[in-house]
C-alpha positions in Angstrom: 74.3 132.4 112.8 73.0 131.7 109.3 76.4 130.6 108.2 76.7 128.3 111.2 73.3 126.7 110.5 74.2 126.3 106.8 77.4 124.5 107.8 75.6 122.1 110.0 73.0 121.5 107.3 75.9 120.7 104.8 77.4 118.3 107.3 74.1 116.6 108.0 73.4 116.2 104.3 76.8 114.6 103.7 76.3 112.2 106.6 72.9 111.1 105.2 74.4 110.7 101.7 77.2 108.6 103.1 74.8 106.4 105.0 72.7 105.8 101.8 75.6 105.3 99.5 77.0 102.3 101.4 73.6 100.5 101.1 74.2 99.4 97.5 77.6 98.2 98.5 76.2 95.8 101.1 73.4 94.8 98.7 75.9 93.9 95.9 78.1 91.9 98.2 75.5 89.9 100.1 72.9 89.4 97.3 75.0 89.2 94.2 78.7 88.5 94.7 78.5 85.9 97.5 75.7 83.8 95.9 77.8 83.7 92.7 81.0 83.0 94.7 82.6 86.0 93.0 85.2 87.9 95.1 84.6 91.6 94.5 87.9 93.0 95.8 88.4 95.5 98.6 88.1 94.7 102.3 84.7 93.1 101.7 86.4 90.9 99.1 88.8 89.8 101.8 85.9 89.3 104.1 84.3 87.1 101.5 87.4 85.0 101.4 87.3 84.6 105.2 83.6 83.8 105.0 84.1 81.0 102.5 87.4 79.7 104.1 85.7 79.4 107.5 82.8 77.3 106.1 80.5 80.3 106.2 80.9 80.5 110.0 82.5 84.0 110.3 80.0 86.5 108.9 81.2 89.2 106.5 80.0 92.1 108.7 82.0 90.8 111.7 85.3 90.4 109.9 84.8 93.7 108.1 84.4 95.4 111.5 87.4 93.8 113.1 89.8 94.4 110.2 88.6 98.0 109.9 89.4 98.7 113.5 93.0 97.5 112.9 93.3 99.7 109.7 91.9 102.7 111.6 94.6 102.5 114.2 97.2 102.5 111.4 95.4 105.4 109.6 95.4 107.6 112.6 99.2 107.5 112.8 99.6 108.1 109.0 96.7 110.5 108.2 95.7 111.9 111.6 92.3 112.0 113.3 90.5 114.3 110.9 90.0 111.9 107.9 89.5 109.0 110.3 86.4 110.5 111.8 84.5 110.1 108.6 86.0 106.7 108.1 84.6 105.6 111.4 81.2 106.8 110.5 81.4 105.1 107.1 82.6 101.8 108.7 79.7 101.9 111.1 77.1 102.5 108.4 78.6 99.7 106.1 78.7 97.3 109.0 75.1 97.9 109.9 74.0 97.5 106.2 76.0 94.3 105.9 74.3 93.0 109.0 70.8 94.1 107.9 71.0 92.9 104.3 71.7 89.2 104.9 73.5 86.8 102.6 71.2 85.1 100.1 71.6 81.7 98.5 69.9 83.0 95.3 71.5 86.0 93.6 69.4 89.0 92.7 70.7 88.8 89.1 71.1 85.3 87.8 73.5 85.9 85.0 77.0 86.5 86.5 78.3 88.6 83.6 75.4 91.0 83.6 75.5 91.1 87.4 79.2 92.3 87.6 78.6 94.9 84.9 75.4 96.4 86.3 76.6 96.1 89.9 80.0 97.6 89.1 78.3 100.6 87.6 75.9 101.0 90.4 78.4 100.5 93.2 81.0 102.7 91.5 78.6 105.5 91.1 77.5 105.2 94.8 81.2 105.2 95.9 82.0 108.1 93.7 79.2 110.1 95.2 80.3 109.0 98.7 83.9 110.2 98.1 82.6 113.6 96.7 80.8 114.0 100.0 84.0 113.4 102.0 82.9 109.8 102.8 84.8 106.7 103.4 83.9 103.0 103.8 87.2 102.1 105.5 89.1 99.0 104.4 91.0 99.5 101.2 89.6 103.0 101.0 92.0 103.8 103.8 94.8 102.1 101.9 93.8 104.1 98.7 93.8 107.3 100.7 97.3 106.7 101.9 98.5 105.8 98.4 96.7 108.8 96.9 98.4 111.1 99.4 101.9 109.9 98.8 101.9 108.7 95.2 99.3 111.0 93.6 97.2 108.5 91.7 93.4 108.6 91.4 91.3 106.9 94.1 89.9 104.5 91.5 93.3 103.4 90.3 94.7 102.9 93.8 91.6 100.8 94.7 92.1 98.7 91.5 95.7 97.8 92.3 94.8 96.6 95.8 91.7 94.7 94.6 93.7 92.7 92.0 95.8 91.2 94.7 92.8 90.3 96.8 90.9 88.7 94.0 93.8 86.7 92.8 94.2 85.1 96.2 90.6 83.7 95.9 91.9 81.0 93.5 92.7 78.8 96.5 89.1 78.7 97.8 87.1 75.5 97.1 84.1 77.6 96.2 86.0 79.1 93.3 85.8 76.2 90.8 86.2 78.1 87.6 88.7 80.7 86.4 85.7 82.6 85.0 84.8 83.5 88.6 88.2 85.3 89.0 87.7 87.0 85.7 84.2 88.1 86.7 85.7 89.6 89.9 88.4 91.5 88.0 85.7 92.7 85.5 83.5 93.9 88.4 86.4 95.8 90.0 87.4 97.4 86.7 83.9 98.6 86.0 83.5 99.8 89.5 86.7 101.8 89.6 86.0 103.4 86.2 82.6 104.4 87.5 84.2 105.9 90.6 86.6 108.0 88.5 83.9 109.0 86.1 81.6 110.3 88.9 84.5 112.1 90.6 85.4 114.0 87.4 86.0 111.3 84.7 89.4 110.6 86.1 90.8 114.2 86.2 93.2 114.6 89.0 93.4 118.4 89.3 91.3 121.5 88.6 92.1 125.2 88.4 90.0 127.8 90.1 89.5 131.5 89.4 87.4 133.1 92.1 86.0 136.6 91.8 84.9 138.0 95.2 85.1 141.1 97.3 86.0 138.9 100.2 89.1 137.6 98.6 91.2 137.9 101.7 88.9 135.8 103.9 88.4 133.2 101.2 92.2 132.9 100.6 92.9 132.5 104.3 90.1 129.9 104.7 91.5 127.9 101.7 95.0 127.9 103.0 93.9 127.0 106.6 91.3 124.4 105.9 92.4 122.8 102.7 96.1 123.4 103.0 96.6 124.7 99.5 98.4 127.8 98.4 96.6 130.6 96.5 97.7 133.5 94.3 96.3 136.9 93.9 96.1 138.4 90.4 95.5 142.1 89.9 92.2 142.7 88.0 90.0 145.6 86.9 86.4 145.6 86.0 86.0 146.7 82.4 82.7 148.5 83.1 83.1 149.6 86.7 86.9 150.4 86.4 87.2 149.2 90.0 90.5 147.6 91.0 90.2 144.2 92.6 92.1 140.9 93.2 91.4 137.6 91.5 92.1 134.4 93.4 93.8 131.6 91.4 94.6 128.2 92.8 95.0 124.6 91.6 93.7 121.7 93.8 93.0 118.0 93.3 89.6 117.0 92.1 88.7 115.4 95.4 89.3 118.8 97.1 87.1 120.8 94.8 84.0 120.2 96.9 85.8 121.9 99.9 86.6 124.9 97.8 83.0 125.4 96.7 81.9 125.0 100.3 84.3 127.6 101.6 83.5 130.2 99.0 79.8 129.7 99.5 80.1 130.1 103.2 82.0 133.4 103.0 80.5 134.9 99.9 77.5 133.2 98.3 77.5 135.8 95.5 81.1 135.0 94.4 81.8 134.1 90.8 83.8 130.9 90.3 85.4 129.4 87.3 86.6 125.7 87.5 88.7 124.2 84.7 90.2 120.7 84.5 93.9 120.6 84.3 96.4 118.0 83.3 100.2 117.7 83.9 100.4 119.6 87.2 103.9 119.3 88.7 105.5 120.3 92.0 104.1 121.8 95.2 102.1 118.8 96.3 101.3 117.4 92.9 103.2 115.1 90.5 107.0 115.1 90.7 108.7 116.7 87.7 111.5 114.2 87.7 109.1 111.4 86.9 108.2 113.0 83.6 111.6 113.8 82.3 
């Protein structure tokens, strides 16, 4: 019963964090980027383009909701229902915040360069925290998840590639009168994605775990079932106790590390865990060896 209550508490905490993390996103779009006519990338950037192209008739929150529904249907076929459940919740929260925080004619930060730097750091940190709590804002996050699954690039880098295409298309808008506005948009996205990667582990893609626990069988089974990663048992012996035991060793992506900690804590809160960043992990669901030869 205690473990069940603890699991519900973790789920509730994550949902609250997700709801709070999308608030800065809506604030930056409606109170900074739109007043400066800077396209910030992502689906909201595309929604900005629609907003300006329609003569400010189609609100950002509405186009964001409609396009996200289309992307969700696609994501269900490619990724399944499980990741889409969190995406639905994130989309709902973001849509509400975009509706509540209305578009302003006067930007919160008057200097556009300082605005994109400060807002890129703030928004990137919020998104990084959101991803670490299994959150999702929909839109190009769904595209990035698909790219991340099949091409094994970081979330921040996948988002950046999609955002560049969206920002470049804003050149045809009458509101974008200077090339500096496009450069500000690219600068904002670059700072944001770097901040996302830094928060999620400073861009490291994979981590190696060594787990010491008497419940190694249960932990290994839970990891293989719930995370879908293979584990290895290493024979070990306590130097002081002389007791024989087994050490769990596995390598996962950085975005999966939170799940590993949660599983271990649920089964054995007294377990000893060592997490080490790794680089150059090839094969078995990681980078392809042939790409590096």
